[in-house]
TORKOL-4160 file (C-alpha; in steps of 0.2 Angstrom, whole numbers, padded with zeros to 4 digits, m for minus):
233
<pt num="1" X="0000" Y="0000" Z="0000"/>
<pt num="2" X="0009" Y="0016" Z="m0006"/>
<pt num="3" X="0014" Y="0029" Z="0007"/>
<pt num="4" X="0008" Y="0019" Z="0022"/>
<pt num="5" X="0016" Y="0007" Z="0034"/>
<pt num="6" X="0008" Y="m0010" Z="0036"/>
<pt num="7" X="0009" Y="m0019" Z="0052"/>
<pt num="8" X="0003" Y="m0037" Z="0053"/>
<pt num="9" X="0004" Y="m0045" Z="0070"/>
<pt num="10" X="0001" Y="m0064" Z="0072"/>
<pt num="11" X="m0001" Y="m0070" Z="0089"/>
<pt num="12" X="m0004" Y="m0089" Z="0089"/>
<pt num="13" X="m0007" Y="m0099" Z="0105"/>
<pt num="14" X="m0009" Y="m0118" Z="0103"/>
<pt num="15" X="m0013" Y="m0131" Z="0117"/>
<pt num="16" X="m0010" Y="m0149" Z="0113"/>
<pt num="17" X="m0015" Y="m0162" Z="0125"/>
<pt num="18" X="m0010" Y="m0179" Z="0119"/>
<pt num="19" X="m0008" Y="m0196" Z="0126"/>
<pt num="20" X="0007" Y="m0207" Z="0121"/>
<pt num="21" X="m0005" Y="m0217" Z="0108"/>
<pt num="22" X="m0009" Y="m0201" Z="0099"/>
<pt num="23" X="0009" Y="m0196" Z="0098"/>
<pt num="24" X="0014" Y="m0213" Z="0091"/>
<pt num="25" X="0001" Y="m0212" Z="0078"/>
<pt num="26" X="0009" Y="m0197" Z="0070"/>
<pt num="27" X="0027" Y="m0204" Z="0070"/>
<pt num="28" X="0025" Y="m0213" Z="0053"/>
<pt num="29" X="0022" Y="m0197" Z="0044"/>
<pt num="30" X="0033" Y="m0185" Z="0053"/>
<pt num="31" X="0049" Y="m0187" Z="0045"/>
<pt num="32" X="0049" Y="m0191" Z="0026"/>
<pt num="33" X="0066" Y="m0187" Z="0021"/>
<pt num="34" X="0075" Y="m0204" Z="0027"/>
<pt num="35" X="0061" Y="m0215" Z="0020"/>
<pt num="36" X="0065" Y="m0227" Z="0005"/>
<pt num="37" X="0054" Y="m0226" Z="m0010"/>
<pt num="38" X="0044" Y="m0241" Z="m0005"/>
<pt num="39" X="0041" Y="m0234" Z="0012"/>
<pt num="40" X="0037" Y="m0218" Z="0005"/>
<pt num="41" X="0022" Y="m0225" Z="m0005"/>
<pt num="42" X="0015" Y="m0232" Z="0012"/>
<pt num="43" X="0014" Y="m0216" Z="0020"/>
<pt num="44" X="m0003" Y="m0214" Z="0029"/>
<pt num="45" X="m0013" Y="m0199" Z="0025"/>
<pt num="46" X="m0028" Y="m0192" Z="0034"/>
<pt num="47" X="m0037" Y="m0179" Z="0024"/>
<pt num="48" X="m0044" Y="m0190" Z="0009"/>
<pt num="49" X="m0055" Y="m0201" Z="0021"/>
<pt num="50" X="m0054" Y="m0192" Z="0037"/>
<pt num="51" X="m0045" Y="m0206" Z="0045"/>
<pt num="52" X="m0027" Y="m0212" Z="0044"/>
<pt num="53" X="m0025" Y="m0223" Z="0028"/>
<pt num="54" X="m0012" Y="m0229" Z="0016"/>
<pt num="55" X="m0008" Y="m0216" Z="0003"/>
<pt num="56" X="m0010" Y="m0230" Z="m0011"/>
<pt num="57" X="m0028" Y="m0233" Z="m0005"/>
<pt num="58" X="m0033" Y="m0215" Z="m0003"/>
<pt num="59" X="m0048" Y="m0211" Z="m0014"/>
<pt num="60" X="m0041" Y="m0195" Z="m0021"/>
<pt num="61" X="m0026" Y="m0187" Z="m0028"/>
<pt num="62" X="m0015" Y="m0180" Z="m0014"/>
<pt num="63" X="0000" Y="m0169" Z="m0013"/>
<pt num="64" X="0010" Y="m0169" Z="0004"/>
<pt num="65" X="0023" Y="m0156" Z="0008"/>
<pt num="66" X="0032" Y="m0158" Z="0024"/>
<pt num="67" X="0042" Y="m0145" Z="0035"/>
<pt num="68" X="0059" Y="m0149" Z="0027"/>
<pt num="69" X="0052" Y="m0144" Z="0010"/>
<pt num="70" X="0045" Y="m0128" Z="0017"/>
<pt num="71" X="0062" Y="m0124" Z="0025"/>
<pt num="72" X="0072" Y="m0129" Z="0009"/>
<pt num="73" X="0062" Y="m0117" Z="m0002"/>
<pt num="74" X="0059" Y="m0103" Z="0011"/>
<pt num="75" X="0041" Y="m0101" Z="0008"/>
<pt num="76" X="0034" Y="m0087" Z="0019"/>
<pt num="77" X="0015" Y="m0089" Z="0016"/>
<pt num="78" X="0004" Y="m0103" Z="0011"/>
<pt num="79" X="0001" Y="m0094" Z="m0005"/>
<pt num="80" X="0019" Y="m0096" Z="m0010"/>
<pt num="81" X="0018" Y="m0115" Z="m0005"/>
<pt num="82" X="0003" Y="m0117" Z="m0016"/>
<pt num="83" X="0011" Y="m0110" Z="m0031"/>
<pt num="84" X="0023" Y="m0124" Z="m0031"/>
<pt num="85" X="0009" Y="m0137" Z="m0032"/>
<pt num="86" X="0004" Y="m0145" Z="m0049"/>
<pt num="87" X="m0012" Y="m0137" Z="m0055"/>
<pt num="88" X="m0013" Y="m0123" Z="m0042"/>
<pt num="89" X="m0009" Y="m0105" Z="m0045"/>
<pt num="90" X="m0011" Y="m0088" Z="m0035"/>
<pt num="91" X="m0016" Y="m0070" Z="m0039"/>
<pt num="92" X="m0013" Y="m0055" Z="m0028"/>
<pt num="93" X="m0023" Y="m0039" Z="m0028"/>
<pt num="94" X="m0011" Y="m0030" Z="m0015"/>
<pt num="95" X="m0023" Y="m0034" Z="m0001"/>
<pt num="96" X="m0027" Y="m0053" Z="m0002"/>
<pt num="97" X="m0020" Y="m0068" Z="m0010"/>
<pt num="98" X="m0032" Y="m0079" Z="m0020"/>
<pt num="99" X="m0029" Y="m0097" Z="m0026"/>
<pt num="100" X="m0035" Y="m0105" Z="m0043"/>
<pt num="101" X="m0036" Y="m0124" Z="m0046"/>
<pt num="102" X="m0034" Y="m0131" Z="m0064"/>
<pt num="103" X="m0038" Y="m0115" Z="m0073"/>
<pt num="104" X="m0053" Y="m0110" Z="m0062"/>
<pt num="105" X="m0052" Y="m0094" Z="m0052"/>
<pt num="106" X="m0068" Y="m0085" Z="m0050"/>
<pt num="107" X="m0066" Y="m0066" Z="m0047"/>
<pt num="108" X="m0074" Y="m0060" Z="m0030"/>
<pt num="109" X="m0076" Y="m0077" Z="m0022"/>
<pt num="110" X="m0062" Y="m0074" Z="m0010"/>
<pt num="111" X="m0056" Y="m0092" Z="m0011"/>
<pt num="112" X="m0073" Y="m0099" Z="m0004"/>
<pt num="113" X="m0072" Y="m0114" Z="m0017"/>
<pt num="114" X="m0057" Y="m0120" Z="m0007"/>
<pt num="115" X="m0058" Y="m0128" Z="0011"/>
<pt num="116" X="m0044" Y="m0123" Z="0023"/>
<pt num="117" X="m0041" Y="m0134" Z="0039"/>
<pt num="118" X="m0030" Y="m0134" Z="0052"/>
<pt num="119" X="m0027" Y="m0150" Z="0061"/>
<pt num="120" X="m0044" Y="m0155" Z="0053"/>
<pt num="121" X="m0053" Y="m0140" Z="0060"/>
<pt num="122" X="m0062" Y="m0128" Z="0047"/>
<pt num="123" X="m0053" Y="m0111" Z="0046"/>
<pt num="124" X="m0065" Y="m0103" Z="0032"/>
<pt num="125" X="m0073" Y="m0087" Z="0040"/>
<pt num="126" X="m0092" Y="m0086" Z="0041"/>
<pt num="127" X="m0096" Y="m0071" Z="0031"/>
<pt num="128" X="m0087" Y="m0073" Z="0014"/>
<pt num="129" X="m0082" Y="m0091" Z="0017"/>
<pt num="130" X="m0065" Y="m0085" Z="0013"/>
<pt num="131" X="m0049" Y="m0095" Z="0016"/>
<pt num="132" X="m0034" Y="m0085" Z="0021"/>
<pt num="133" X="m0018" Y="m0090" Z="0013"/>
<pt num="134" X="m0008" Y="m0074" Z="0013"/>
<pt num="135" X="0000" Y="m0065" Z="0027"/>
<pt num="136" X="m0017" Y="m0066" Z="0036"/>
<pt num="137" X="m0015" Y="m0085" Z="0038"/>
<pt num="138" X="m0014" Y="m0087" Z="0057"/>
<pt num="139" X="0000" Y="m0098" Z="0058"/>
<pt num="140" X="0019" Y="m0095" Z="0054"/>
<pt num="141" X="0025" Y="m0108" Z="0041"/>
<pt num="142" X="0038" Y="m0114" Z="0054"/>
<pt num="143" X="0024" Y="m0121" Z="0065"/>
<pt num="144" X="0018" Y="m0132" Z="0051"/>
<pt num="145" X="0023" Y="m0151" Z="0051"/>
<pt num="146" X="0015" Y="m0155" Z="0034"/>
<pt num="147" X="0002" Y="m0150" Z="0022"/>
<pt num="148" X="m0010" Y="m0162" Z="0013"/>
<pt num="149" X="m0018" Y="m0155" Z="m0002"/>
<pt num="150" X="m0033" Y="m0165" Z="m0010"/>
<pt num="151" X="m0039" Y="m0161" Z="m0027"/>
<pt num="152" X="m0056" Y="m0161" Z="m0033"/>
<pt num="153" X="m0073" Y="m0160" Z="m0023"/>
<pt num="154" X="m0073" Y="m0165" Z="m0005"/>
<pt num="155" X="m0091" Y="m0159" Z="0000"/>
<pt num="156" X="m0097" Y="m0177" Z="0003"/>
<pt num="157" X="m0084" Y="m0178" Z="0018"/>
<pt num="158" X="m0082" Y="m0160" Z="0023"/>
<pt num="159" X="m0098" Y="m0150" Z="0017"/>
<pt num="160" X="m0097" Y="m0132" Z="0012"/>
<pt num="161" X="m0082" Y="m0124" Z="0002"/>
<pt num="162" X="m0074" Y="m0141" Z="m0002"/>
<pt num="163" X="m0078" Y="m0138" Z="m0021"/>
<pt num="164" X="m0061" Y="m0137" Z="m0029"/>
<pt num="165" X="m0049" Y="m0143" Z="m0016"/>
<pt num="166" X="m0046" Y="m0147" Z="0002"/>
<pt num="167" X="m0031" Y="m0140" Z="0011"/>
<pt num="168" X="m0026" Y="m0148" Z="0028"/>
<pt num="169" X="m0012" Y="m0140" Z="0038"/>
<pt num="170" X="m0005" Y="m0150" Z="0052"/>
<pt num="171" X="0005" Y="m0141" Z="0065"/>
<pt num="172" X="0021" Y="m0147" Z="0073"/>
<pt num="173" X="0019" Y="m0157" Z="0090"/>
<pt num="174" X="0028" Y="m0149" Z="0105"/>
<pt num="175" X="0038" Y="m0165" Z="0107"/>
<pt num="176" X="0047" Y="m0161" Z="0091"/>
<pt num="177" X="0050" Y="m0143" Z="0095"/>
<pt num="178" X="0064" Y="m0135" Z="0104"/>
<pt num="179" X="0061" Y="m0128" Z="0121"/>
<pt num="180" X="0064" Y="m0110" Z="0114"/>
<pt num="181" X="0067" Y="m0103" Z="0097"/>
<pt num="182" X="0068" Y="m0086" Z="0090"/>
<pt num="183" X="0071" Y="m0081" Z="0072"/>
<pt num="184" X="0071" Y="m0064" Z="0062"/>
<pt num="185" X="0071" Y="m0060" Z="0043"/>
<pt num="186" X="0073" Y="m0045" Z="0032"/>
<pt num="187" X="0064" Y="m0043" Z="0017"/>
<pt num="188" X="0062" Y="m0030" Z="0002"/>
<pt num="189" X="0054" Y="m0013" Z="0005"/>
<pt num="190" X="0061" Y="m0012" Z="0022"/>
<pt num="191" X="0051" Y="m0028" Z="0028"/>
<pt num="192" X="0056" Y="m0035" Z="0045"/>
<pt num="193" X="0049" Y="m0050" Z="0054"/>
<pt num="194" X="0053" Y="m0058" Z="0071"/>
<pt num="195" X="0046" Y="m0073" Z="0078"/>
<pt num="196" X="0047" Y="m0083" Z="0094"/>
<pt num="197" X="0042" Y="m0101" Z="0099"/>
<pt num="198" X="0042" Y="m0110" Z="0116"/>
<pt num="199" X="0036" Y="m0127" Z="0121"/>
<pt num="200" X="0032" Y="m0133" Z="0138"/>
<pt num="201" X="0030" Y="m0152" Z="0144"/>
<pt num="202" X="0022" Y="m0157" Z="0160"/>
<pt num="203" X="0019" Y="m0176" Z="0162"/>
<pt num="204" X="0006" Y="m0181" Z="0148"/>
<pt num="205" X="0002" Y="m0163" Z="0143"/>
<pt num="206" X="0011" Y="m0152" Z="0132"/>
<pt num="207" X="0009" Y="m0134" Z="0126"/>
<pt num="208" X="0017" Y="m0124" Z="0112"/>
<pt num="209" X="0015" Y="m0105" Z="0111"/>
<pt num="210" X="0021" Y="m0095" Z="0097"/>
<pt num="211" X="0020" Y="m0076" Z="0092"/>
<pt num="212" X="0027" Y="m0066" Z="0077"/>
<pt num="213" X="0027" Y="m0048" Z="0071"/>
<pt num="214" X="0029" Y="m0042" Z="0053"/>
<pt num="215" X="0031" Y="m0024" Z="0047"/>
<pt num="216" X="0034" Y="m0017" Z="0029"/>
<pt num="217" X="0035" Y="0001" Z="0023"/>
<pt num="218" X="0029" Y="m0005" Z="0006"/>
<pt num="219" X="0034" Y="0004" Z="m0010"/>
<pt num="220" X="0033" Y="0023" Z="m0009"/>
<pt num="221" X="0027" Y="0025" Z="m0027"/>
<pt num="222" X="0017" Y="0014" Z="m0039"/>
<pt num="223" X="0019" Y="0016" Z="m0057"/>
<pt num="224" X="0010" Y="0006" Z="m0071"/>
<pt num="225" X="0017" Y="0010" Z="m0088"/>
<pt num="226" X="0002" Y="0002" Z="m0097"/>
<pt num="227" X="m0009" Y="0015" Z="m0089"/>
<pt num="228" X="0003" Y="0029" Z="m0094"/>
<pt num="229" X="0001" Y="0026" Z="m0113"/>
<pt num="230" X="m0007" Y="0039" Z="m0124"/>
<pt num="231" X="m0021" Y="0028" Z="m0129"/>
<pt num="232" X="m0027" Y="0025" Z="m0111"/>
<pt num="233" X="m0028" Y="0044" Z="m0105"/>
């Protein structure tokens, strides 16, 4: 936004109460980098059938992106992550990010045809049914364990919004998080970001708290040559 400073503050608090059985349930899909090809084909996925199932038996085409891939490519928003997925593309109007699937991106629907989930819980808001995939997404990507992207309609399982795709974001478990972590980045247009994460364990309970702040001055002057041509005046 020209001439103005934009401040976005994300304060995310997550409470995870898990027994050892639940933690063990996630271990087979947590670290994918050390798996052989045969083992990778047997990774269990949740989103396609709403229960953990073998990926070879999943009744849908699914793309799985884990936290190592997020760190490797340095994606900062969910929109940037989705641009790397086959059949997905995004648009930006200097306010919000929009996602299209297989050539379909209807103007003005605010991502209402995509169902966005965090750990299986619906995140689309209740007014426009929009899915926040830009800087308005409430989680920093460093808190994501993996993302399951299911192509095609999923309304029979999830209901409203699951028309083009279902995006299920799984958060990192406190057991796999350092006790305290702090990070900062510097971006173009004097963009600065800082993030802290802390985890706490007490017996069978675990808690993960995270907060971040982002500030960018933005471009001071916007110029579009196509609008300065003589035939557009």
